[in-house]
N, C-alpha and C positions, 0 to 999 in steps of 0.2 A: 558564515552561513547566513547571517541576516541579509547581506548584500545579495546573495544568490536568490533568496526568497523574494526580495524586492523586485527582482527581474522576472519573477514567476516561472522560474526554471525548476526542473526536477533535480533532486539531489541523489547522488549515488555514493554510498560509503562502502568501500570494498577493502576488507582486511584479509589476512591469511585464513582466518577461521569463519568469517561471516561476511555476508553481503546484505546491505540494507538499502532499499530503493524507496525514496519518497517521490511518488509520481504525481503528475499534474493533469493527465488526460486519460480518458478511457482507452484510447488507442495505445497509449504506453502500457497500461495495465495488461491489455491483451498481448502485446508484443513481449513483455517481460515474463508473463505467465507461460507463454509458449517456450521461451528460452530456458526458463527456470520452473519447470512444471511442479516441482516439490516445494516451491516457496510458499510460506504461510502468508496469507493476505490478512492485513490488520487494518482496523479503523478504531483506534482506542487502545486495544491490546491488553486489557486487564487479564484475560486468560493466559496470554503469552507471558506477561510479566510474572504471573504466579508460577508458570513452568520454569522460568529462569531463576526466580528467587527461591522457591521452595524445593524444586527438583534438581536445581543446578544444571539444567539443560542448556546446551548451546544450540540456538536456533540458527542454522546455517544460512538460510535465505529468507528474507522478509520483504514483502511488498506492502508499503504503507499507502493506503488510498485516502487518507484523511484530508489531503489537500486537493482532491479532485472536485472542482466546483459543481459539476453535473450530478454528483452523488450526495450533495449536501442537503437536498430537498427533493421531495417527490410530490406529484400532483395526481389526484384521482380524476380520471376522465371516464366518460361514457364510452362503451364499446360501440363501434359502428355496426349497424345491421346490414347484412348483405341481401 
């Protein structure tokens, strides 16, 4: 997995019970959310981890957005006046 991340590629883990997508771009997020509309979107996932550990839930589809560079910071800008 380390080599995959060095290439800056997305990672897909697909088992019989779960699908876990570590995506790298906003376009991928939109594409996968369209294909898997019930997927949980995470970026940290403390709440999901509690559901799994405390409630013994199986989260079938997860889209992890923590590796999307465009979402790691935000800038406040002035709105343009028309």
